[in-house]
C-alpha positions as CSV (number, residue, x, y, z in Angstrom):
1,X,-1.3,-5.6,18.1
2,X,-1.8,-8.0,21.0
3,X,-5.4,-8.6,21.9
4,X,-7.9,-9.8,19.2
5,X,-11.6,-10.0,19.7
6,X,-13.4,-12.8,17.9
7,X,-17.2,-12.4,18.3
8,X,-19.4,-15.4,17.7
9,X,-23.1,-16.0,17.3
10,X,-22.3,-19.7,16.8
11,X,-23.0,-19.5,13.0
12,X,-20.9,-21.2,10.4
13,X,-19.3,-18.0,9.2
14,X,-18.4,-17.0,12.8
15,X,-16.8,-20.4,13.2
16,X,-14.7,-19.7,10.1
17,X,-13.4,-16.5,11.7
18,X,-12.6,-18.4,14.9
19,X,-10.6,-20.9,13.0
20,X,-8.7,-18.2,11.1
21,X,-7.7,-16.6,14.4
22,X,-6.7,-19.9,16.0
23,X,-4.4,-20.7,13.0
24,X,-2.9,-17.2,13.0
25,X,-2.2,-17.4,16.7
26,X,-0.8,-20.9,16.7
27,X,2.7,-19.9,16.0
28,X,2.4,-16.3,17.1
29,X,2.8,-15.9,20.9
30,X,2.2,-12.1,20.7
31,X,-1.5,-12.8,19.8
32,X,-4.0,-13.1,22.6
33,X,-7.5,-14.2,21.4
34,X,-10.6,-13.1,23.2
35,X,-13.6,-15.2,22.1
36,X,-16.7,-13.2,22.7
37,X,-20.4,-13.7,22.8
38,X,-23.3,-11.3,23.6
39,X,-26.4,-13.0,24.9
40,X,-29.7,-11.2,25.2
41,X,-32.5,-13.6,26.1
42,X,-35.6,-11.4,26.5
43,X,-36.6,-10.8,30.1
44,X,-40.0,-9.2,30.8
45,X,-39.6,-5.5,31.7
46,X,-41.8,-5.9,34.8
47,X,-39.6,-8.6,36.3
48,X,-38.6,-7.6,39.9
49,X,-35.1,-6.1,39.9
50,X,-33.6,-8.9,42.1
51,X,-35.0,-11.6,39.9
52,X,-34.0,-9.7,36.8
53,X,-30.4,-9.6,38.0
54,X,-30.5,-13.3,38.7
55,X,-31.9,-14.1,35.3
56,X,-29.2,-12.0,33.6
57,X,-26.4,-13.8,35.5
58,X,-28.0,-17.1,34.6
59,X,-28.1,-16.1,30.9
60,X,-24.5,-15.0,31.0
61,X,-23.4,-18.2,32.6
62,X,-25.2,-20.3,30.0
63,X,-23.8,-18.2,27.2
64,X,-20.3,-18.5,28.6
65,X,-20.6,-22.3,28.9
66,X,-21.9,-22.5,25.3
67,X,-19.0,-20.3,24.1
68,X,-16.4,-22.5,25.8
69,X,-17.8,-25.6,24.2
70,X,-17.8,-23.8,20.8
71,X,-14.2,-22.8,21.2
72,X,-13.2,-26.3,22.2
73,X,-15.0,-27.7,19.2
74,X,-13.2,-25.4,16.8
75,X,-9.8,-26.2,18.3
76,X,-10.7,-29.9,17.9
77,X,-11.7,-29.5,14.3
78,X,-8.3,-28.0,13.6
79,X,-6.6,-30.7,15.6
80,X,-5.0,-28.0,17.7
81,X,-4.2,-28.1,21.4
82,X,-6.0,-25.1,23.0
83,X,-3.0,-24.6,25.3
84,X,-0.9,-23.7,22.3
85,X,-2.8,-20.4,21.9
86,X,-3.2,-17.6,24.5
87,X,-6.9,-17.1,24.8
88,X,-9.9,-16.4,27.0
89,X,-13.7,-16.5,26.7
90,X,-16.0,-13.6,27.6
91,X,-19.8,-13.4,27.6
92,X,-22.0,-10.4,28.3
93,X,-25.7,-9.7,28.5
94,X,-27.0,-7.2,26.0
95,X,-27.0,-6.3,22.3
96,X,-23.8,-7.1,20.5
97,X,-24.1,-4.0,18.3
98,X,-24.9,-1.7,21.2
99,X,-22.1,-3.0,23.4
100,X,-19.3,-3.7,21.0
101,X,-17.4,-0.4,21.3
102,X,-17.5,-0.3,25.1
103,X,-16.4,-3.9,25.3
104,X,-13.5,-3.2,22.9
105,X,-12.4,-0.4,25.1
106,X,-12.9,-2.3,28.4
107,X,-11.0,-5.3,27.2
108,X,-8.2,-3.3,25.5
109,X,-8.8,-4.9,22.1
110,X,-6.4,-4.0,19.3
111,X,-8.3,-5.7,16.4
112,X,-11.6,-7.6,15.7
113,X,-11.7,-10.7,13.6
114,X,-15.2,-11.7,12.6
115,X,-17.0,-13.6,9.9
116,X,-19.3,-11.9,7.4
117,X,-23.0,-12.8,7.0
118,X,-23.5,-14.7,3.7
119,X,-20.9,-12.6,1.9
120,X,-20.6,-13.4,-1.8
121,X,-18.7,-10.4,-3.0
122,X,-16.7,-7.4,-1.8
123,X,-19.8,-5.2,-1.5
124,X,-21.4,-7.7,0.8
125,X,-18.2,-8.3,2.7
126,X,-17.9,-4.6,3.2
127,X,-21.6,-3.9,3.9
128,X,-23.0,-7.0,5.4
129,X,-25.4,-6.0,8.2
130,X,-23.2,-7.1,11.2
131,X,-19.9,-6.3,9.7
132,X,-20.7,-2.7,8.6
133,X,-22.4,-2.0,11.9
134,X,-19.2,-3.0,13.8
135,X,-17.1,-0.9,11.4
136,X,-19.2,2.1,12.1
137,X,-19.1,1.7,15.8
138,X,-15.6,0.7,16.7
139,X,-12.3,2.6,16.4
140,X,-10.0,-0.4,16.2
141,X,-9.3,-2.2,12.9
142,X,-11.5,-5.1,11.8
143,X,-10.6,-8.2,9.8
144,X,-13.7,-9.6,8.0
145,X,-13.5,-13.2,6.9
146,X,-15.8,-14.2,4.0
147,X,-17.8,-17.3,4.4
148,X,-16.4,-18.8,1.3
149,X,-12.8,-18.2,2.4
150,X,-10.3,-21.1,2.4
151,X,-7.4,-20.6,4.8
152,X,-4.0,-19.9,3.2
153,X,-0.8,-18.7,4.8
154,X,-0.8,-14.9,4.8
155,X,2.0,-13.8,2.6
156,X,0.9,-10.6,0.7
157,X,-1.4,-7.8,1.9
158,X,-2.8,-5.6,-0.8
159,X,-3.6,-2.0,0.4
160,X,-6.0,0.0,-1.8
161,X,-4.7,3.4,-0.9
162,X,-4.6,7.1,-1.8
163,X,-0.9,7.6,-2.2
164,X,-1.0,11.3,-1.1
165,X,-2.6,10.2,2.2
166,X,-1.1,6.7,2.5
167,X,0.7,7.5,5.8
168,X,-2.5,8.2,7.7
169,X,-3.4,4.9,9.3
170,X,-0.7,3.0,7.5
171,X,0.7,1.9,10.8
172,X,-2.3,-0.5,11.1
173,X,-1.4,-2.2,7.9
174,X,2.2,-2.5,8.9
175,X,1.2,-4.0,12.3
176,X,-0.9,-6.6,10.5
177,X,1.9,-7.4,8.1
178,X,4.4,-7.9,10.9
179,X,2.1,-10.4,12.5
180,X,2.4,-12.6,9.5
181,X,5.8,-11.5,8.2
182,X,3.9,-10.5,5.0
183,X,4.7,-8.0,2.2
184,X,2.5,-4.9,1.7
185,X,1.6,-4.3,-1.9
186,X,0.1,-0.8,-2.1
187,X,-2.0,0.0,-5.2
188,X,-3.7,3.2,-6.3
189,X,-6.7,3.3,-8.6
190,X,-6.3,6.4,-10.7
191,X,-9.6,8.4,-11.3
192,X,-11.2,6.7,-8.4
193,X,-9.2,7.5,-5.2
194,X,-9.2,11.2,-4.2
195,X,-5.9,12.3,-5.7
196,X,-5.0,11.4,-9.3
197,X,-1.3,10.5,-9.8
198,X,0.7,10.8,-13.0
199,X,2.5,7.4,-13.2
200,X,5.1,8.6,-15.7
201,X,6.3,11.4,-13.4
202,X,5.7,10.0,-10.0
203,X,8.9,8.9,-8.2
204,X,7.8,5.5,-6.9
205,X,11.3,4.6,-5.6
206,X,11.6,7.7,-3.5
207,X,8.0,7.2,-2.2
208,X,8.6,3.6,-1.2
209,X,11.9,4.3,0.4
210,X,10.3,7.1,2.5
211,X,7.6,4.7,3.7
212,X,10.1,2.0,4.5
213,X,12.2,4.4,6.6
214,X,9.2,6.0,8.5
215,X,7.4,2.8,9.3
216,X,10.5,0.6,9.7
217,X,9.2,-2.1,7.3
218,X,11.1,-3.1,4.1
219,X,8.6,-5.4,2.4
220,X,6.8,-2.7,0.5
221,X,5.8,-2.3,-3.2
222,X,3.4,0.0,-5.0
223,X,1.5,0.0,-8.3
224,X,-0.9,2.1,-10.3
225,X,-4.2,0.7,-11.7
226,X,-5.5,2.5,-14.7
227,X,-9.1,2.1,-15.8
228,X,-10.6,2.9,-19.2
229,X,-12.6,6.0,-19.5
230,X,-15.9,4.0,-19.6
231,X,-15.0,2.2,-16.3
232,X,-13.5,5.3,-14.6
233,X,-16.3,5.4,-12.0
234,X,-16.2,1.8,-11.0
235,X,-14.0,1.3,-8.0
236,X,-14.9,-2.4,-7.6
237,X,-13.6,-3.2,-11.1
238,X,-10.3,-1.6,-10.3
239,X,-9.9,-3.7,-7.1
240,X,-11.1,-6.8,-8.9
241,X,-8.4,-6.3,-11.6
242,X,-5.7,-6.1,-9.0
243,X,-7.0,-9.0,-6.8
244,X,-7.5,-11.2,-9.8
245,X,-4.0,-10.6,-11.1
246,X,-2.0,-10.5,-7.9
247,X,-3.9,-12.9,-5.6
248,X,-3.2,-11.1,-2.3
249,X,-3.8,-12.9,1.0
250,X,-5.7,-9.9,2.5
251,X,-7.2,-6.7,1.1
252,X,-6.7,-3.7,3.3
253,X,-8.7,-0.4,3.0
254,X,-9.5,2.7,5.1
255,X,-13.2,3.2,5.7
256,X,-13.3,6.9,6.6
257,X,-13.6,8.4,3.2
258,X,-17.4,8.8,2.5
259,X,-16.9,9.6,-1.2
260,X,-14.8,6.5,-1.5
261,X,-17.4,4.4,0.3
262,X,-20.2,5.7,-1.9
263,X,-18.3,4.5,-5.0
264,X,-18.2,1.0,-3.4
265,X,-21.9,1.1,-2.6
266,X,-22.9,2.3,-6.0
267,X,-20.8,0.5,-8.6
268,X,-22.3,-0.5,-12.0
269,X,-24.6,-3.4,-11.4
270,X,-23.2,-5.5,-14.2
271,X,-19.6,-5.2,-12.9
272,X,-20.8,-5.9,-9.4
273,X,-22.2,-9.2,-10.4
274,X,-18.8,-10.2,-11.8
275,X,-17.0,-9.2,-8.6
276,X,-16.5,-11.9,-6.0
277,X,-13.7,-12.2,-3.4
278,X,-12.5,-15.1,-1.4
279,X,-10.0,-13.1,0.7
280,X,-10.3,-11.4,4.0
281,X,-10.9,-7.6,4.2
282,X,-8.9,-5.6,6.7
283,X,-10.7,-2.3,7.4
284,X,-9.6,0.6,9.6
285,X,-10.4,4.2,10.4
286,X,-7.8,6.9,10.1
287,X,-7.2,8.2,13.6
288,X,-8.6,11.6,12.8
289,X,-11.9,10.0,12.1
290,X,-12.1,7.9,15.3
291,X,-14.6,8.9,18.0
């Protein structure tokens, strides 16, 4: 990973994502940050084409200037020197949601880092209006920063995975871990993820060693999460159990599996109310699902 897109609408949660990216890039010269803003001041449809073009250029210029001031303010809040981080600012005219995929491609973006809109739990982190829209539209991974997140050094990345398909897209998780020199702790929720594993007969050592060799990364562990029969359809509970006990720095998940997504959208309401996360969510599509 090299180029990171950090979109902003100048909200507080967008600012939190900007500060996360700045801190991450401070001691990581391989990271180049692209601070991005889409401006779309309404221009009457009957405006003459020449005047329309001039108004668009003016709107972009104003948006870019506002973006530069916001970036400077965020660096100042962190007491960081902007020259210590490789970055640029980009402003466009048009809808953010409609243009995000083309801009990701045009700019050669490897990952998006963005704040969530009023997220107070994993369901809202995963399905907040802007965040889920971006997840659906782009092919690159996305790191969603909850608005209640307090920055900590990234040491452990927890990957909620289907062990029998863990290699598909796992390179994204490894690339993220390498950025922070973090461990990857893979966990499988039995009865929830597509393939059920028998923990007593599954050779975890062989499985981990195979992954280490294939992806050239040694800091890997794995664990099974067993749910009671009455909770066997509650994916959020399984994740909460793991997150509460292990306190990972980032939670990673693939978003391609519709059945898995449906289990996240429709957990038991009681358990959902108990589930809150204060850690970023790293979401990615498996390459076979990318458009």
